[in-house]
C-alpha positions in Angstrom: 126.6 109.1 70.4 130.0 109.2 71.5 130.8 110.4 75.3 133.2 113.2 75.1 134.4 115.5 78.1 134.6 119.1 77.5 138.0 120.0 78.3 137.8 123.5 79.9 134.9 122.4 82.3 136.6 119.4 83.2 139.7 121.2 84.3 137.1 123.4 86.0 136.0 120.7 88.1 139.4 119.0 88.8 140.6 122.2 90.0 137.6 122.9 92.3 138.1 119.2 93.5 141.5 119.2 94.1 141.3 122.6 95.9 138.4 120.9 98.2 140.8 118.3 99.3 143.6 120.6 100.1 142.5 123.0 102.5 145.9 125.1 102.9 145.5 125.6 99.4 147.8 125.2 96.4 150.0 127.4 94.0 149.3 127.7 90.4 152.3 125.4 89.6 151.0 122.5 91.6 147.5 122.9 90.6 148.8 122.8 87.1 151.0 119.8 87.9 148.3 117.7 89.5 146.0 118.2 86.4 148.7 117.8 84.1 147.6 121.3 82.2 149.5 124.3 81.4 149.5 127.3 83.7 148.1 129.5 80.7 145.6 127.6 80.1 144.5 127.2 83.7 144.9 130.9 84.8 142.1 132.5 83.1 139.8 129.9 84.8 141.7 130.3 88.1 140.8 134.0 87.6 137.4 133.7 86.4 136.7 131.2 89.7 138.3 133.9 92.0 136.2 136.9 90.6 132.9 134.8 91.0 133.9 134.0 94.7 134.7 130.0 94.2 138.0 130.4 95.2 140.6 133.2 96.5 143.9 134.4 96.4 145.6 134.5 99.6 148.6 136.8 100.7 151.1 134.1 99.8 149.9 133.9 96.3 148.6 130.5 96.6 144.8 129.6 95.6 142.2 128.3 98.4 139.1 127.1 97.9 136.2 128.5 99.5 133.9 126.0 101.8 
């Protein structure tokens, strides 16, 4: 059986790893560029992670990882 990755799952994990290493937070554009994904593809992921309190949006509209 060929080993394949589920793209949305990989993106969620990439985002969480990226934010874990950037404690000050990142903008949506910075995240999209870092993981080479369109903003339109990751925005729904970001909203879901924020709703579930894995990440939050600060006053400057940056996205930060909750420790």
